[in-house]
Every structure is written in structure tokens, then in C-alpha cells.
C-alpha positions in Angstrom: -16.0 13.6 59.5 -13.9 10.7 60.6 -10.2 10.6 59.6 -10.5 7.0 58.5 -13.1 5.3 56.3 -15.9 3.5 58.1 -14.7 0.2 56.7 -11.4 0.6 58.7 -13.3 1.1 61.9 -15.5 -1.9 61.3 -12.4 -4.0 60.6 -10.9 -2.9 64.0 -14.2 -3.7 65.7 -14.2 -7.2 64.1 -10.7 -7.9 65.4 -11.8 -6.6 68.9 -14.8 -9.0 68.8 -12.6 -11.9 67.9 -10.4 -11.3 70.9 -13.5 -10.8 73.1 -14.8 -14.2 72.0 -11.4 -15.8 72.8 -11.6 -14.4 76.3 -15.2 -15.5 76.9 -16.5 -11.9 76.9 -19.9 -10.8 75.6 -19.6 -7.0 76.1 -16.5 -4.7 76.4 -16.8 -1.3 78.1 -14.0 0.8 76.7 -13.0 3.8 78.7 -9.5 4.6 77.3 -10.0 7.7 75.1 -7.4 6.4 72.6 -9.3 3.1 72.3 -12.6 5.0 71.9 -11.0 7.0 69.1 -9.5 3.9 67.5 -12.9 2.1 67.4 -15.2 4.9 66.5 -13.3 8.0 65.5 -14.5 10.0 68.5 -12.2 12.9 69.3 -12.8 15.4 72.0 -11.3 16.8 75.1 -14.0 15.3 77.2 -12.1 12.5 78.9 -12.0 14.5 82.2 -15.5 13.1 82.8 -16.6 9.5 82.5 -17.3 8.3 79.0 -17.3 4.9 77.3 -17.7 3.1 74.0 -19.6 -0.2 74.4 -18.7 -3.1 72.1 -21.1 -6.1 72.1 -20.8 -9.3 70.1 -24.5 -9.1 69.1 -24.3 -5.6 67.8 -22.5 -4.5 64.6 -22.0 -0.9 65.7 -20.6 0.3 69.1 -22.5 2.6 71.4 -20.9 5.8 72.7 -22.1 7.0 76.1 -20.8 10.3 77.5 -21.8 13.7 78.8 -24.8 15.1 77.1 -23.0 18.3 76.0 -20.4 16.1 74.2 -22.9 14.0 72.3 -22.8 16.5 69.4 -19.0 16.0 69.3 -19.5 12.3 69.0 -21.9 12.9 66.1 -19.4 15.1 64.3 -16.3 13.0 64.8 -17.4 9.4 64.9 -19.0 7.2 62.3 -21.8 6.1 64.7 -25.5 6.5 64.0 -27.4 9.0 66.1 -29.3 6.3 68.0 -25.9 4.8 69.2 -24.8 8.1 70.7 -26.2 8.6 74.1 -25.6 11.5 76.4 -26.1 11.5 80.2 -27.8 14.4 81.9 -25.8 17.1 83.6 -27.0 16.0 87.1 -24.6 13.1 86.8 -21.5 15.3 86.4 -19.2 15.5 89.5 -22.0 14.9 92.0 -21.3 13.2 95.3 -24.4 11.0 95.5 -24.5 9.7 91.9 -22.1 8.6 89.2 -22.2 8.5 85.4 -21.5 4.8 85.4 -24.9 4.3 87.0 -26.3 5.7 83.7 -24.0 3.5 81.7 -25.3 0.5 83.6 -28.9 1.5 82.7 -27.9 1.8 79.0 -26.4 -1.7 79.1 -29.5 -3.2 80.7 -31.8 -1.4 78.3 -29.8 -2.8 75.4 -30.3 -6.3 76.7 -26.8 -6.8 78.1 -27.7 -6.7 81.8 -26.9 -10.5 82.3 -23.9 -10.7 80.1 -20.2 -11.2 80.8 -18.8 -7.7 80.8 -15.2 -6.8 80.3 -13.8 -3.5 81.5 -10.5 -1.7 81.1 -9.4 -1.9 84.7 -6.2 0.0 84.6 -6.8 3.0 82.3 -6.2 6.6 83.5 -9.8 7.7 83.2 -11.7 4.7 84.7 -11.9 5.2 88.5 -12.5 2.7 91.3 -15.7 4.6 92.1 -16.9 4.3 88.5 -16.2 0.5 88.5 -18.1 0.0 91.7 -21.0 2.0 90.4 -21.1 0.0 87.2 -21.0 -3.3 89.0 -23.7 -2.2 91.5 -26.0 -1.2 88.7 -25.5 -4.5 86.8 -25.9 -6.9 89.7 -27.0 -9.7 87.3 -23.9 -9.4 85.1 -20.5 -11.0 85.5 -17.3 -8.9 85.2 -13.9 -9.9 83.8 -10.8 -7.9 83.1 -10.5 -6.6 79.5 -7.6 -4.3 80.2 -5.3 -3.7 77.2 -7.5 -5.8 74.9 -7.8 -3.0 72.4 -4.3 -1.7 73.0 -2.8 -5.0 71.7 -5.0 -4.8 68.6 -3.7 -1.3 68.0 -0.1 -2.7 68.0 0.1 -3.2 64.2 -0.8 -0.1 62.3 -2.7 0.3 59.1 -1.2 2.1 56.1 -3.4 5.1 56.9 -2.1 5.2 60.5 1.5 5.0 59.3 0.9 7.9 57.0 -0.3 10.1 59.9 2.8 9.1 61.8 5.0 10.0 58.9 3.3 13.4 58.7 3.9 13.8 62.5 7.5 13.0 61.8 7.7 15.9 59.3 6.4 18.2 61.9 8.8 16.8 64.4 11.8 17.8 62.2 10.5 21.4 62.4 9.9 21.2 66.2 13.3 20.0 67.1 15.0 22.5 64.9 12.9 25.2 66.5 14.1 24.0 69.9 17.7 24.2 68.9 17.2 27.7 67.4 15.3 29.2 70.4 17.1 27.7 73.4 20.0 29.9 74.4 21.6 31.5 77.4 19.5 34.3 78.8 16.3 33.0 77.2 13.6 32.1 79.7 12.8 28.4 79.6 9.0 29.2 79.3 9.6 31.5 76.3 11.6 28.8 74.5 8.9 26.2 75.2 6.2 28.6 74.0 7.9 28.7 70.6 8.3 24.9 70.6 4.6 24.4 71.2 3.8 26.9 68.5 5.8 24.8 66.1 4.0 21.7 67.2 0.6 23.2 66.4 1.6 25.1 63.2 2.9 21.9 61.6 4.1 22.3 58.0 2.7 24.2 55.1 0.9 21.1 54.0 -0.7 20.0 57.3 -1.1 21.3 60.8 -0.3 19.7 64.1 -2.3 18.5 67.0 -1.7 18.8 70.8 0.7 16.2 72.1 -0.1 13.6 74.8 3.0 14.8 76.8 4.1 18.4 77.1 7.7 19.3 76.2 10.1 17.8 78.7 13.0 20.3 78.9 15.2 19.9 82.0 18.5 21.8 82.0 21.7 21.8 84.1 21.6 19.4 87.0 18.0 18.5 86.2 19.2 16.6 83.2 20.1 13.9 85.7 16.5 12.8 85.8 13.6 12.3 83.4 10.2 13.8 83.0 10.8 17.4 84.2 9.2 20.2 82.2 10.3 23.9 82.4 10.5 26.9 84.6 10.5 30.7 84.1 14.2 30.9 84.8 16.6 31.8 82.0 19.0 29.2 80.6 22.6 29.4 81.9 25.7 29.2 79.8 27.8 26.0 79.8 24.9 23.7 80.6 23.1 20.9 78.8 19.4 20.8 78.0 17.6 17.5 77.4 14.7 17.9 75.0 12.1 15.1 74.8 9.5 16.4 72.4 6.9 15.1 70.0 4.7 16.1 67.1 1.2 14.8 66.7 -1.1 14.5 63.6 -4.7 13.4 64.1 -3.7 12.0 67.5 -0.8 10.0 66.1 2.6 10.8 67.5 6.3 10.9 66.4 8.5 11.6 69.5 12.1 12.6 69.5 14.7 13.4 72.1 18.0 15.3 71.6 20.5 16.9 74.0 21.7 20.5 73.4 24.8 21.9 75.1 24.9 25.7 75.6 28.5 26.8 75.5 31.8 25.9 74.0 33.1 23.4 76.5 30.9 20.4 77.0 32.3 18.1 79.6 34.3 15.2 78.2 32.2 12.7 80.1 29.1 14.1 78.3 30.8 13.9 74.9 32.0 10.4 75.5 28.6 9.1 76.7 26.9 10.8 73.8 29.2 9.1 71.3 28.5 5.6 72.8 24.8 6.1 73.1 24.4 7.3 69.5 26.5 4.4 68.4 24.2 2.1 70.4 21.1 3.8 68.9 22.4 3.4 65.3 23.5 -0.2 65.9 20.3 -1.2 67.5 18.1 0.3 64.8 20.2 -1.4 62.1 19.7 -4.8 63.8 15.9 -4.5 63.8 13.9 -6.9 61.6 10.6 -8.8 61.8 10.7 -11.9 63.8 13.0 -10.5 66.5 11.8 -10.5 70.1 11.6 -7.2 71.9 14.1 -8.5 74.4 16.5 -9.3 71.6 16.4 -5.7 70.5 17.3 -4.5 74.0 20.2 -7.0 74.1 21.7 -5.5 71.0 21.8 -2.2 72.7 23.0 -3.6 76.0 25.9 -5.4 74.3 27.1 -2.2 72.6 27.0 0.1 75.6 28.5 -2.5 77.9 31.8 -2.3 76.0 32.1 1.3 77.3 31.1 0.3 80.9 27.6 1.8 80.6 24.4 0.3 82.1 20.8 1.4 81.5 18.3 0.1 84.1 15.1 1.2 82.4 13.6 -0.1 79.2 14.9 1.4 76.0 11.6 1.7 74.1 7.9 1.0 73.9 5.1 0.8 71.5 3.4 4.1 70.7 1.2 5.9 68.3 -2.4 7.0 68.8 -3.0 8.5 72.2 -4.3 11.3 74.5 -2.8 12.9 77.6 -1.0 11.9 79.7 1.0 9.4 77.6 1.7 8.6 73.9 2.8 5.0 74.8 0.4 2.1 74.1 1.2 0.2 77.3 1.9 -3.0 75.5 5.2 -4.1 74.0 8.4 -2.8 75.6 12.1 -3.1 74.5 13.4 -4.7 77.6 14.6 -8.0 79.0 11.8 -10.5 79.4 9.5 -9.1 76.8 9.0 -11.8 74.2 6.7 -9.9 71.9 7.6 -10.8 68.3 8.3 -7.8 66.1 6.0 -7.6 63.0 5.8 -5.2 60.2 4.0 -1.9 61.0 4.5 -2.1 64.7 5.7 1.3 65.8 8.0 2.2 68.7 9.7 5.0 70.5 13.3 4.0 71.2 14.3 6.4 74.0 17.9 6.1 75.2 18.2 8.3 78.3 21.3 8.0 80.4 20.8 9.8 83.7 23.8 10.1 86.0 24.3 11.7 89.4 24.2 15.3 88.3 24.0 15.2 84.5 22.4 13.3 81.7 22.1 12.7 77.9 19.1 11.8 75.8 18.6 10.7 72.2 15.6 8.9 70.7 13.9 7.9 67.5 10.3 6.9 66.6 10.3 4.1 64.1 8.2 1.4 62.5 9.2 -2.1 61.8 9.3 -2.8 58.1 9.2 -6.0 56.1 13.0 -6.1 56.2 14.2 -3.6 58.8 13.0 -0.3 60.1 11.9 3.2 59.1 12.3 6.3 61.2 9.5 8.8 61.0 11.7 11.9 61.3 15.1 12.6 59.8 17.3 14.6 62.1 21.0 14.3 63.0 21.9 12.0 66.0 24.5 13.7 68.1 25.2 16.0 71.0 24.4 19.4 69.7 26.7 22.2 70.8 25.5 25.8 70.6 28.2 28.5 71.4 
């Protein structure tokens, strides 16, 4: 019941093994749920307890190790054979004097990997310091090296099937942002508006449904538009205020984010209108400049040169690689559109270009999810780029 054919997973595993070989690594213990999904198809809300996928150079197929009650989920959603799906007993779950990584260590030893060079993802959300120490203690004859982001970088260039899921997410995204504009209004509670937005995210289109997104709707209003990453309250929207809406749609764990700003009222401040005009001009100009062979930092410079003519400065990066992911982030943690990033753009890399301008007591946001094509770019959703005003 995987969403890709087995051959695609095996090709991803082969590329992972090539990189492991280059790094002098025999075994890679993968704990990032997105990377586990990418390599095996496994998809479950089980990442709140330790779980891993083990890739070994001497084994064609990976090994999934997770909570015993989730093993059936691995059989249903991954391509792995039953003997490569191993569940640990319940007495390892959230117990003070033992840890599931002790069980993982035993599996590695039983498979003949107890004296190998082991790579781990040292900076993933769901791999704890305690887990790392338990793994090392259980494998005292092994050597450990850092394998962080190894799989993430392999994920950077998407396959045609992955791109198709992101296009479908883009179609859902168009409905999501239109829903947001329709339901956000003075007197409407923020939580009620977000409830309708999330409903649109899950309902999807008539042809395909949506998945839960890796980040919840970010919907600050009024003075809170001066900062990023705020969600919502149960207070009603005021009149003559702006609402920043950073949203996404998701299809089979593949995302298409989009940000837009909506002004409630008939008199948006001139500074907001002027900034919106410049930022949208910068977004359009930067997207138009994109082509394979550019460096990520060169993309950011196009943007910086455009907005500098209006005296604007943006300190944070303007975009990042994104696609397949689980909470708490749809970003891939690899390439970023910012000074100093010399990653070369290649066809089928996918990014979220997020142009948030956060001032002392107000802000404006607009963004696009796009892929690099053979001669330019393709956005996944089609929606007007402007400051929306709703009287």
C-alpha cells in the first residue's frame, strides 16, 4: 500500500548507500520520520516514541524498528518484508530505567552490525540525547559518526511522482487560501476561521483529499503581524487590521505552502500598501530570474537588489528547500535562499520562497512554493500576489 513503486524506494536506498560509502559509513540509523517515509513508505503518527529505519551496505532492504503496536502500520504502509519489521515490547515505552534504543542496539548486534561504523542523525527532532547514549552504550564495539542530513540532501531533487503530489497539494492550496479570505472577517473568532481553513486542508478537491500539514495555520492579526510564527486565539477579528496567513496544503506528506496578507477594512495604511507593492515586485522579479545553475545566494541577491531600491532590508533568509515532511516543519533543512549558500539550483529542486517583512508593529507576508524547471520555475499553486483588502 505504498504511494510509490518499490523500484523508486530501492533507487533512493541505492543513492543513500552511495553517500554512506563516500562517508566511510557501514550502517545508517535513520530517525527522522520524513526520511523513514522517503526510504520505506512508512507513514504513521508514531514518531512521538523512538523509531528508526536501519540502512546497511550489506543488506538490500532496510529494517524498521519501532513500537510493537506500530509494526502492523509498517506492514501496511511500507514495502518491507515482514522479517524486516521489528517491534519492541511495551515495557520499553516511556520507562525511566530503560530506553527503546537499547532494543535497537540489540537488533543491530543480532544482524551482525555490532562492530560496524554507524551513522546517526544527530540533529533530528525525534532523536534524543538519551537515545543516542543508550544506542552507543549498547553497541560498545561499534564506531559512531555523524550522518545528519545525509538523506535530506538526497531528497533535494524530486522524482516526477513526488512533483505530481506537490502539484496536487498546490491545487488544494488554492482552495485553502480562498477559504481563508472568505471566512476571515471582523467579528469572526480567529479559532472559527482557522477551523474552516483546516477543514479545507483536509477535504482537498473533488479528485483527491488532503493530509495534515507539518505546520498548523499561522494567522497573526493586528500588531501580531509584526512577528512570525504565531497561530490564533479565540478572540474575534477587529476591523481595520491586517491578518498574515501562512498556510499550506499537503498530499501524501508532500507540501505546497503559501502566505498572503489580508486587510480587513477600507483604509489599509499607506506604508502597508507601499511595502506590499515592493515585496510583490521583488517576489515576481526573483521568481522570473530563477534558472538551473544559479547559486542559492544568487537568488537571494536578486531579491535584495530589488527591495533595496525602496530602502527595505530583510535580515532572514527568503526561502528554503521543502516537500515531504512531518510536524513540526515542512522544510528539508538543506538548501536556503540566503547569502553564503552556494548550493547549485537543479531541475526538480523545490523551495518555499517566503517574503515576510516584519516591522515594529505591523507586517506583510507573501510566498510561493515552486520547483526549479529545466529553464526557469513552476509554482505549485496559482493565486493572485497582492495585498488583499476586504471591506
